[in-house]
Rosetta silent file (secondary structure, phi, psi, omega in degrees, C-alpha in Angstrom):
SEQUENCE: MATHNPLDRRSSLKLGALAVLGLAIPKVGFTNNTSNLFIPKTQDTVPEHFPNIPPEVISEVVGKSHFDLDAVKALVDKRPELARSVWEWRFGDFESAIGAASHVGRRDIALYLIKKGARPTLFTFAMLGHYEAVKATVEASPGIQQTMGPHGISLLDHALNGKRMQNSMTVIENENLERTIDYLSNLGNASGPDYIDVSPEDQQQYLGDYKYGNDDTDGFTIAINMRKLLSLGPIGGFGGALYKLGDNLFTYNGAPSVQITFDIENGVVQSLTLTDPDVQVTAKKVS
SCORE:     score description
SCORE:     0.000 S_00000001
   1 L     0.000  137.965 -172.491   -0.007   -0.029   -0.014 S_00000001
   2 L   -79.184  139.414  176.612    1.398    3.342   -1.037 S_00000001
   3 L  -115.532  152.283 -176.596    2.119    5.843    1.702 S_00000001
   4 L  -112.270  138.463 -177.490    1.922    9.522    1.510 S_00000001
   5 L   -88.231  111.972 -179.205    4.329   12.134    2.944 S_00000001
   6 H   -53.981  -40.256 -177.077    2.220   14.847    4.752 S_00000001
   7 H   -67.065  -41.802 -179.345    4.965   17.476    4.246 S_00000001
   8 H   -61.635  -39.279 -178.955    5.093   16.719    0.471 S_00000001
   9 H   -72.392  -39.619  173.938    1.429   17.049    0.170 S_00000001
  10 H   -60.608  -42.032  178.291    1.331   20.369    2.070 S_00000001
  11 H   -63.096  -41.593 -177.644    4.185   21.658   -0.065 S_00000001
  12 H   -68.081  -39.846  179.107    2.299   20.663   -3.279 S_00000001
  13 H   -66.492  -30.686  178.099   -0.858   22.260   -2.149 S_00000001
  14 H   -69.688  -47.309 -175.153    1.051   25.494   -1.201 S_00000001
  15 H   -65.841  -32.236  176.131    2.885   25.546   -4.467 S_00000001
  16 H   -64.405  -41.723 -173.981   -0.549   25.046   -6.340 S_00000001
  17 H   -73.747  -41.374 -178.868   -2.184   27.915   -4.544 S_00000001
  18 H   -64.428  -39.876 -178.996    0.932   30.225   -5.187 S_00000001
  19 H   -56.201  -45.389 -177.170    0.906   29.146   -8.863 S_00000001
  20 H   -62.848  -24.410  175.602   -2.701   30.306   -9.262 S_00000001
  21 L   -93.413   -0.588 -178.486   -1.574   33.771   -8.005 S_00000001
  22 L    74.885   23.201 -172.120    1.471   33.772  -10.167 S_00000001
  23 L  -119.635   22.547 -177.952    3.731   33.539   -7.148 S_00000001
  24 L   -59.793  132.186  175.499    5.180   30.065   -7.376 S_00000001
  25 L   -67.639  127.767 -178.769    8.613   29.910   -5.817 S_00000001
  26 L   -50.323  154.135  176.820   11.515   29.447   -8.115 S_00000001
  27 H   -48.736  -42.270 -172.199   13.264   26.176   -8.293 S_00000001
  28 H   -59.540  -19.660 -179.827   16.353   27.664   -6.760 S_00000001
  29 H   -75.009  -10.546 -174.899   14.497   27.991   -3.379 S_00000001
  30 H  -123.430    8.611 -178.230   14.339   24.257   -2.958 S_00000001
  31 L  -148.873  161.649  179.446   17.767   23.104   -4.124 S_00000001
  32 L   -94.508    3.583 -175.360   21.456   23.649   -3.814 S_00000001
  33 L   -70.961   96.413 -169.199   21.789   23.389   -7.424 S_00000001
  34 H   -70.688   -5.666  178.922   23.601   26.854   -8.241 S_00000001
  35 H   -69.308  -16.375 -179.816   22.964   26.365  -12.023 S_00000001
  36 H   -96.231    4.928  177.516   19.524   27.840  -11.534 S_00000001
  37 L   -69.616  146.660  172.032   20.795   31.134  -10.019 S_00000001
  38 L   -64.362  123.420  176.128   20.083   34.323  -11.876 S_00000001
  39 L  -121.686  121.287 -177.367   23.087   35.576  -13.830 S_00000001
  40 L   -56.188  148.999 -174.633   22.987   39.169  -15.243 S_00000001
  41 L   -82.979  -30.332 -176.635   23.356   39.087  -19.001 S_00000001
  42 L  -121.805    8.199 -179.546   25.849   42.012  -19.422 S_00000001
  43 L  -154.425  164.157 -174.351   27.552   42.527  -16.087 S_00000001
  44 L   -83.072  -18.321  177.218   29.038   40.668  -13.187 S_00000001
  45 L  -125.335  154.654  176.102   26.832   42.021  -10.521 S_00000001
  46 L   -63.379  132.061  179.733   23.055   42.704  -10.135 S_00000001
  47 L   -53.870  150.345 -171.775   22.293   46.447  -10.816 S_00000001
  48 L   -54.419  -47.854 -179.556   22.098   48.533   -7.752 S_00000001
  49 L   -87.267    2.245 -179.097   18.312   49.232   -7.934 S_00000001
  50 L   -54.209  133.820    8.601   17.302   45.855   -9.270 S_00000001
  51 L   -92.422   15.741  173.999   14.502   44.880   -9.645 S_00000001
  52 L   -78.545  144.122  178.200   13.510   48.499   -9.781 S_00000001
  53 L   -70.717  138.943 -174.821   14.350   50.381  -12.913 S_00000001
  54 L   -56.408  131.806  179.088   17.338   52.744  -12.342 S_00000001
  55 H   -52.647  -35.124 -177.262   15.989   56.244  -11.327 S_00000001
  56 H   -64.418  -29.653  176.785   18.205   57.973  -13.886 S_00000001
  57 H   -66.776  -48.506  175.804   16.396   56.118  -16.580 S_00000001
  58 H   -51.608  -49.054  177.635   12.973   57.195  -15.267 S_00000001
  59 H   -55.533  -53.359 -179.715   14.271   60.789  -15.143 S_00000001
  60 H   -59.504  -40.017  173.401   15.568   60.672  -18.637 S_00000001
  61 H   -61.328  -48.156  177.744   12.310   59.414  -20.118 S_00000001
  62 H   -55.482  -48.737 -175.430   10.357   62.084  -18.344 S_00000001
  63 H   -66.703  -45.029  179.778   12.787   64.727  -19.248 S_00000001
  64 H   -74.309  -17.338  178.413   13.123   63.819  -22.982 S_00000001
  65 L   -66.944  -13.736  173.733    9.327   63.560  -23.284 S_00000001
  66 L   -71.914  -25.031 -163.656    9.257   67.357  -23.246 S_00000001
  67 L  -157.171  -13.396 -175.099   11.074   67.657  -26.518 S_00000001
  68 L  -124.718   94.198  176.831   12.794   64.608  -28.077 S_00000001
  69 H   -58.644  -47.376  177.416   10.703   61.944  -29.760 S_00000001
  70 H   -57.469  -44.162  179.589   13.563   60.015  -31.101 S_00000001
  71 H   -62.333  -37.409  176.731   15.199   59.693  -27.660 S_00000001
  72 H   -65.294  -45.542  178.996   11.949   58.591  -26.063 S_00000001
  73 H   -57.677  -37.375  179.239   11.446   56.018  -28.743 S_00000001
  74 H   -62.335  -38.288  179.069   14.992   54.588  -28.155 S_00000001
  75 H   -78.697  -43.091 -176.293   14.159   54.205  -24.532 S_00000001
  76 H   -81.246  -28.025  175.862   10.534   53.065  -24.690 S_00000001
  77 H   -63.294  -40.005  179.580   10.815   50.694  -27.679 S_00000001
  78 H   -74.029  -32.294  178.571   13.268   48.599  -25.687 S_00000001
  79 L  -140.338   80.221 -175.036   11.203   48.737  -22.498 S_00000001
  80 H   -49.497  -23.354 -179.341    7.525   49.650  -23.215 S_00000001
  81 H   -68.055  -20.036  178.932    6.632   49.935  -19.527 S_00000001
  82 H   -63.524  -20.096  173.847    8.781   53.157  -19.492 S_00000001
  83 H   -47.616  -29.470 -170.205    5.727   54.775  -21.267 S_00000001
  84 H  -102.640   22.104 -175.641    4.243   54.986  -17.849 S_00000001
  85 L   -66.053  139.873  173.893    7.236   56.609  -16.182 S_00000001
  86 E  -131.916  133.317 -174.412    6.555   59.186  -13.412 S_00000001
  87 E  -127.750  142.230  169.616    9.187   61.354  -11.876 S_00000001
  88 E   -98.750  104.199 -174.589    9.114   63.627   -8.791 S_00000001
  89 L   -67.529  -50.633  160.625   11.191   66.669   -9.584 S_00000001
  90 L  -178.903  163.792 -179.818   11.044   68.061   -5.958 S_00000001
  91 L    53.094   33.659  177.708    8.618   69.195   -3.352 S_00000001
  92 L    77.526   17.537  174.273    5.944   66.815   -4.655 S_00000001
  93 L   -87.495   81.154 -176.362    5.966   68.016   -8.269 S_00000001
  94 E   -81.922  138.466  175.618    5.187   64.693   -9.865 S_00000001
  95 E  -140.833  142.533  175.683    5.213   64.423  -13.564 S_00000001
  96 E   -96.917  157.175 -178.292    4.595   61.633  -15.959 S_00000001
  97 H   -59.630  -41.087 -179.896    6.208   61.203  -19.388 S_00000001
  98 H   -70.809  -30.414  174.577    2.843   61.765  -21.046 S_00000001
  99 H   -65.407  -32.598  173.792    2.255   64.666  -18.678 S_00000001
 100 H   -61.301  -52.150 -179.732    5.551   66.137  -19.858 S_00000001
 101 H   -59.688  -37.408 -167.905    4.488   65.817  -23.525 S_00000001
 102 H   -72.896  -47.730 -175.085    1.019   67.179  -22.720 S_00000001
 103 H   -76.158  -13.462  175.572    1.996   70.572  -21.069 S_00000001
 104 L  -103.118    3.286  173.550    4.475   71.454  -23.812 S_00000001
 105 L    74.328   26.393 -178.206    2.101   70.522  -26.610 S_00000001
 106 L   -86.240   75.052 -177.930    4.120   67.687  -28.046 S_00000001
 107 H   -51.444  -44.070 -175.204    1.201   65.866  -29.631 S_00000001
 108 H   -65.797  -39.079 -179.630    3.479   63.432  -31.433 S_00000001
 109 H   -70.353  -43.481 -179.216    5.258   62.317  -28.261 S_00000001
 110 H   -62.133  -41.500  178.707    1.961   61.917  -26.395 S_00000001
 111 H   -68.179  -34.979  174.106    0.365   59.825  -29.077 S_00000001
 112 H   -60.401  -49.386 -173.830    3.471   57.607  -29.311 S_00000001
 113 H   -65.223  -41.097  173.962    3.469   57.058  -25.523 S_00000001
 114 H   -55.025  -42.748  178.391   -0.314   56.140  -25.580 S_00000001
 115 H   -68.936  -18.246  176.447    0.373   53.458  -28.174 S_00000001
 116 L   -94.626    0.018  177.035    3.042   52.089  -25.883 S_00000001
 117 L   113.056    5.346  178.937    0.787   51.918  -22.885 S_00000001
 118 L   -66.216  155.930 -179.780    0.890   55.323  -21.280 S_00000001
 119 L   -95.880   93.076  175.364   -2.095   56.479  -19.205 S_00000001
 120 L   -61.067  144.406 -179.595   -3.560   59.603  -20.640 S_00000001
 121 L  -110.801 -175.226  176.931   -5.019   62.175  -18.325 S_00000001
 122 H   -64.625  -37.271  175.553   -7.548   65.016  -18.503 S_00000001
 123 H   -61.102  -33.353  176.051   -4.465   67.242  -19.308 S_00000001
 124 H   -67.056  -46.309  178.232   -3.613   64.994  -22.178 S_00000001
 125 H   -62.744  -37.759  179.520   -7.073   65.193  -23.553 S_00000001
 126 H   -63.155  -50.252  179.460   -7.247   68.858  -23.189 S_00000001
 127 H   -59.764  -35.055 -174.035   -3.935   69.237  -25.186 S_00000001
 128 H   -82.679  -17.447  178.626   -5.047   66.790  -27.859 S_00000001
 129 L    85.919   31.009  179.206   -8.334   68.657  -28.359 S_00000001
 130 L   -86.607   71.753 -167.333  -10.492   65.749  -27.179 S_00000001
 131 H   -52.600  -45.974 -174.054  -13.541   68.016  -26.504 S_00000001
 132 H   -68.328  -39.205  178.329  -16.079   65.348  -25.597 S_00000001
 133 H   -62.086  -47.458  173.467  -13.825   63.637  -23.188 S_00000001
 134 H   -52.923  -57.282 -174.139  -12.925   66.955  -21.512 S_00000001
 135 H   -62.657  -40.303  179.460  -16.476   68.155  -21.300 S_00000001
 136 H   -59.701  -43.574 -173.982  -17.701   64.642  -19.996 S_00000001
 137 H   -72.220  -37.113  176.774  -15.090   64.597  -17.241 S_00000001
 138 H   -62.365  -45.181 -176.285  -15.919   68.123  -16.098 S_00000001
 139 H   -72.531  -22.307  178.814  -19.601   67.406  -16.028 S_00000001
 140 H   -83.231  -28.028  179.135  -18.944   64.133  -14.096 S_00000001
 141 L  -132.030   71.745 -170.701  -16.648   65.873  -11.660 S_00000001
 142 L   -53.092  135.893 -179.413  -17.669   69.548  -11.358 S_00000001
 143 L    94.216  -17.845  178.819  -14.657   71.710  -10.339 S_00000001
 144 H   -54.491  -22.676  178.311  -12.104   69.409  -11.708 S_00000001
 145 H   -61.860  -19.672 -178.738  -11.172   71.904  -14.243 S_00000001
 146 H   -84.861   -8.709  177.745   -9.421   73.880  -11.431 S_00000001
 147 L   -65.728  132.214 -179.250   -6.955   70.977  -10.774 S_00000001
 148 L   -91.635  148.518  177.529   -3.443   71.969  -11.661 S_00000001
 149 L   -87.685 -169.948  175.302   -1.109   69.905  -13.781 S_00000001
 150 H   -53.448  141.794  178.676    2.652   69.285  -13.452 S_00000001
 151 H    64.234   18.464 -178.072    4.601   72.347  -12.473 S_00000001
 152 H    74.762   28.081 -170.425    1.355   74.176  -11.521 S_00000001
 153 L   -97.070  135.863 -172.118    0.368   74.487  -15.226 S_00000001
 154 L   -79.287  169.641  176.466   -3.440   74.857  -15.657 S_00000001
 155 H   -62.305  -44.775 -176.645   -5.934   72.740  -17.656 S_00000001
 156 H   -62.846  -42.711  179.800   -6.598   75.670  -19.973 S_00000001
 157 H   -63.030  -35.515  178.001   -2.866   76.270  -20.603 S_00000001
 158 H   -66.057  -44.452  172.007   -2.497   72.623  -21.687 S_00000001
 159 H   -50.872  -48.868 -174.084   -5.294   73.159  -24.311 S_00000001
 160 H   -65.911  -34.620  176.289   -3.671   76.329  -25.497 S_00000001
 161 H   -72.210  -12.477  173.149   -0.350   74.538  -25.797 S_00000001
 162 H   -65.429  -16.009 -178.274   -1.981   71.974  -28.047 S_00000001
 163 H   -74.146  -14.399 -173.304   -1.813   74.696  -30.759 S_00000001
 164 H   -58.998  -34.978 -179.051    2.021   74.193  -30.945 S_00000001
 165 H  -110.659   29.156 -176.659    1.662   71.479  -33.616 S_00000001
 166 H   -58.331  -33.576 -174.916   -1.500   72.761  -35.292 S_00000001
 167 H   -63.854  -25.686  177.359    0.313   72.985  -38.695 S_00000001
 168 H  -103.955    9.738  178.816    0.514   69.036  -38.709 S_00000001
 169 L   -95.359  159.592  178.699   -2.962   68.561  -37.471 S_00000001
 170 L   -77.483  163.596  173.620   -6.080   67.802  -39.524 S_00000001
 171 H   -58.767  -39.522 -175.039   -8.832   70.400  -39.990 S_00000001
 172 H   -70.510  -41.931 -176.562  -11.077   68.334  -37.708 S_00000001
 173 H   -67.423  -32.448  174.943   -8.357   68.061  -35.078 S_00000001
 174 H   -70.071  -40.843 -178.790   -7.792   71.867  -35.142 S_00000001
 175 H   -67.936  -37.512  179.783  -11.476   72.457  -34.920 S_00000001
 176 H   -72.299  -31.167 -179.859  -11.919   70.149  -31.939 S_00000001
 177 H   -68.642  -38.195  173.791   -8.918   71.707  -30.223 S_00000001
 178 H   -64.386  -35.621  177.905  -10.600   75.143  -30.591 S_00000001
 179 H   -67.222  -33.972 -179.118  -13.877   73.893  -29.231 S_00000001
 180 H   -70.073  -40.096 -179.550  -11.937   72.516  -26.243 S_00000001
 181 H   -64.442  -47.986  179.700  -10.200   75.841  -25.732 S_00000001
 182 H   -58.898  -45.771  173.869  -13.430   77.748  -25.998 S_00000001
 183 H   -52.066  -56.336 -174.876  -15.185   75.370  -23.575 S_00000001
 184 H   -68.776  -34.704  178.775  -12.518   75.692  -20.951 S_00000001
 185 H   -64.283  -45.223 -179.899  -12.234   79.451  -21.393 S_00000001
 186 H   -65.017  -15.621 -178.804  -16.016   79.791  -20.838 S_00000001
 187 H   -72.735  -27.551  176.671  -15.964   77.818  -17.609 S_00000001
 188 L    87.745  -14.022 -178.896  -14.161   80.802  -16.127 S_00000001
 189 L  -137.850   25.168  175.505  -11.938   78.892  -13.697 S_00000001
 190 L   -97.568    7.566  179.735   -9.760   76.485  -15.748 S_00000001
 191 L   -95.357    3.897 -177.552   -6.900   78.817  -15.923 S_00000001
 192 L    89.361  177.272  177.735   -5.563   78.292  -12.371 S_00000001
 193 L   -59.907  153.135  172.713   -5.243   80.488   -9.355 S_00000001
 194 L   -87.406   82.081  174.926   -4.866   84.180   -9.734 S_00000001
 195 L   -72.340  164.923 -170.968   -1.337   84.735   -8.537 S_00000001
 196 E   -84.372  137.402  176.268    0.166   88.181   -8.188 S_00000001
 197 L   -71.304  139.754  170.518    2.212   89.246  -11.345 S_00000001
 198 L  -117.435  120.496 -175.769    5.922   89.939  -10.828 S_00000001
 199 L   -75.830  157.714  177.338    7.341   92.369  -13.342 S_00000001
 200 H   -50.816  -36.822 -175.831   10.730   91.729  -14.990 S_00000001
 201 H   -70.711  -41.983  178.795   12.154   94.655  -13.083 S_00000001
 202 H   -73.438  -21.027  179.518   10.921   93.349   -9.703 S_00000001
 203 H   -61.784  -43.611 -170.163   12.140   89.830  -10.603 S_00000001
 204 H   -57.332  -34.243 -177.105   15.756   91.023  -10.659 S_00000001
 205 H   -65.330  -22.301 -171.608   16.062   91.709   -6.894 S_00000001
 206 H   -92.064  -15.953 -171.736   15.395   88.030   -6.057 S_00000001
 207 L   -72.232  139.191  177.645   17.879   86.515   -8.571 S_00000001
 208 E   143.268 -169.450 -179.442   21.083   84.784   -7.324 S_00000001
 209 E  -109.338  147.937 -177.514   22.362   82.051   -5.156 S_00000001
 210 E  -129.279  130.185 -178.792   21.365   81.393   -1.529 S_00000001
 211 E  -115.482  145.057  179.854   23.315   79.143    0.923 S_00000001
 212 L  -135.999    3.019  173.108   22.214   77.378    4.071 S_00000001
 213 L  -154.398 -173.467 -177.469   25.067   74.966    4.813 S_00000001
 214 L   -81.364  -28.339  179.475   28.732   74.174    4.270 S_00000001
 215 L   -68.895  150.782  177.030   28.471   71.784    1.337 S_00000001
 216 L   -57.419  -33.451  175.810   28.587   73.194   -2.181 S_00000001
 217 L   -80.216   -8.302 -179.474   25.136   71.787   -2.713 S_00000001
 218 L   -76.071   78.695 -179.567   23.619   73.293    0.363 S_00000001
 219 E   174.062 -176.044  178.778   21.678   76.107   -1.249 S_00000001
 220 E  -131.257  152.549  170.177   19.302   77.381   -3.895 S_00000001
 221 E  -118.126  125.673  167.911   19.516   79.346   -7.135 S_00000001
 222 E   -89.748  123.769 -176.541   16.725   81.818   -7.957 S_00000001
 223 E  -142.307 -170.372  178.713   16.574   82.321  -11.662 S_00000001
 224 E  -120.905  132.525 -178.280   13.984   82.939  -14.466 S_00000001
 225 L   -95.376 -172.625 -168.198   12.712   79.940  -16.271 S_00000001
 226 L   -71.666  -16.029  179.765   11.531   79.475  -19.876 S_00000001
 227 L   -91.824    8.658 -179.245    8.071   80.693  -18.992 S_00000001
 228 L    67.159   28.506 -178.265    9.586   83.905  -17.795 S_00000001
 229 L  -112.447  151.715  174.176    8.643   83.154  -14.141 S_00000001
 230 E   -63.193  152.444 -177.997   10.931   83.241  -11.180 S_00000001
 231 E  -140.548  152.086  175.780   12.212   79.700  -10.307 S_00000001
 232 E  -123.057  133.535  173.562   13.893   77.948   -7.361 S_00000001
 233 E  -151.075 -177.198  174.437   16.194   75.014   -7.908 S_00000001
 234 E   -71.245  156.788 -172.821   19.445   73.623   -6.444 S_00000001
 235 L   -51.189  125.612 -178.584   22.466   75.741   -6.701 S_00000001
 236 L    80.630   -3.277 -178.007   23.506   75.849  -10.406 S_00000001
 237 L  -109.509  170.730  174.723   20.505   73.728  -11.499 S_00000001
 238 L   -70.129  159.253  178.599   17.100   74.330  -13.060 S_00000001
 239 L  -139.187  177.025  178.743   14.141   74.911  -10.883 S_00000001
 240 E   -94.351  160.149 -177.865   10.492   74.998  -10.608 S_00000001
 241 E   -62.510  145.915  171.194    8.309   78.076  -10.850 S_00000001
 242 E  -108.084  124.928  178.968    7.626   80.460   -7.989 S_00000001
 243 E  -111.130  128.735 -170.902    4.113   81.941   -7.865 S_00000001
 244 E   -78.884  125.892 -173.957    3.644   85.027   -5.907 S_00000001
 245 E  -105.117  -36.339 -176.389    1.060   84.964   -3.012 S_00000001
 246 E  -162.510 -160.602  176.749    1.743   88.253   -1.159 S_00000001
 247 L   -58.890  107.127 -173.128    4.540   90.613   -0.252 S_00000001
 248 L    51.978   31.158 -179.076    7.767   88.689   -0.819 S_00000001
 249 E  -127.116  125.413 -174.151    5.802   85.466   -0.316 S_00000001
 250 E  -131.130  159.617  165.996    5.720   82.749   -2.950 S_00000001
 251 E  -117.131  150.958 -176.869    4.634   79.117   -3.356 S_00000001
 252 E   -85.099  117.401  178.191    6.552   76.549   -5.263 S_00000001
 253 L    44.848   35.361  175.258    4.925   75.235   -8.456 S_00000001
 254 L    75.425    6.091  179.954    1.646   75.749   -6.987 S_00000001
 255 L   -74.192  112.862 -173.900    2.328   73.188   -4.162 S_00000001
 256 L   -64.154  -18.729 -179.192    0.168   74.546   -1.288 S_00000001
 257 L   -91.157   -1.836 -177.386    2.333   73.111    1.448 S_00000001
 258 L  -116.554  128.638  172.468    5.584   74.794    0.288 S_00000001
 259 E  -131.796  146.518  178.930    6.157   78.537    0.789 S_00000001
 260 E  -123.631  128.541  175.118    9.197   80.746    0.203 S_00000001
 261 E  -121.975  146.507  177.538    9.538   84.160    1.927 S_00000001
 262 E  -115.396  135.344 -177.984   12.327   86.568    1.185 S_00000001
 263 E   -94.632  119.035  179.993   13.748   88.849    3.937 S_00000001
 264 E  -124.361  130.566  177.161   14.469   92.308    2.510 S_00000001
 265 E  -123.857  126.866  173.220   16.350   95.220    4.330 S_00000001
 266 L    58.415   36.995  173.588   16.732   98.620    3.023 S_00000001
 267 L    85.808    1.091 -177.458   15.406   97.445   -0.391 S_00000001
 268 E  -120.547  131.352 -177.338   17.905   94.563   -0.670 S_00000001
 269 E   -67.410  122.905 -178.112   17.150   90.917   -0.437 S_00000001
 270 E  -102.052  -35.979 -177.217   19.205   89.335    2.488 S_00000001
 271 E  -159.316  177.273  165.264   17.898   85.753    2.643 S_00000001
 272 E  -133.590  153.542  172.740   15.025   83.417    1.811 S_00000001
 273 E  -123.917  124.853 -177.790   13.252   80.962    4.044 S_00000001
 274 E  -107.702  126.330 -177.535   11.710   77.786    2.530 S_00000001
 275 E  -126.800  130.222  170.470    9.017   76.045    4.623 S_00000001
 276 L  -130.758 -176.177 -172.744    7.342   72.751    3.910 S_00000001
 277 L   -68.623  -20.555 -176.634    5.450   70.578    6.478 S_00000001
 278 L  -112.947  -21.156 -172.698    8.567   68.897    7.801 S_00000001
 279 L  -131.330  140.148  170.524   11.476   71.228    7.124 S_00000001
 280 E  -126.532  124.646  173.952   12.283   75.065    7.474 S_00000001
 281 E  -129.767  135.015  178.379   15.515   76.319    5.931 S_00000001
 282 E  -111.807  119.397  178.885   16.804   79.812    5.911 S_00000001
 283 E  -121.582  130.560 -175.035   19.380   80.572    3.224 S_00000001
 284 E   -80.326  139.185  179.284   21.516   83.636    2.974 S_00000001
 285 E   -74.445  128.329 -175.370   21.842   85.394   -0.403 S_00000001
 286 L  -117.394  -12.579  178.924   25.477   85.166   -1.411 S_00000001
 287 L  -151.763    0.000    0.000   25.432   86.351   -5.015 S_00000001
């Protein structure tokens, strides 16, 4: 009469349940046979962030999605899941690859990413001129048109930026984009908060480097970005836009929890203080 090993039976049942979930344990977990061990194909050691994709690759995909279709294709054709890349620039300013293409009006990059599995958003549909999708979303979620996109860029501005490639669009595509722009404009509140304007002359007083520590990287650079707005970034690096809330008071890229105040004495900026929910840093103006 055949006998049954209870341990073997339990193991078999366990493996069967795990297999249903796609979680069956590799053979290497039950044997000393090292021939089953994973061996990287092109290097001697497993990559630092494995099994996560290296963060510099994610950053590159999102960055290049602003302007370089060929570079995006080179990355995403090899690894299609990168079409869904999301990067946090700083202070909670999250941006996806398709979000990058959307706010700069790169219709070609956005459409390519969608074909590769990217998840289009309301901002994407606004830029593409998908009038019916935008209208249906606003009607289903009243007030959603006030939601800001990456870098604090409004829904209406996404639609307006869709005109960037209008010369390569069909007549119907251009008409739908104009319908989308008109619809969002008529809502009256799809253009974002009413921040205080800062004239080019007033911007000048804030520009320069600010230090708060001994390391070379302990500080900020206040500059003017491509949208002609004040920006804050790491010393020597590009930064996110600053939006003025009051006298010498700004918020970073529309992030409500981040505020920057400038201390001015006798008409000259002396320092800035950056405050978020967990950290407060005061940096002295050094140039």
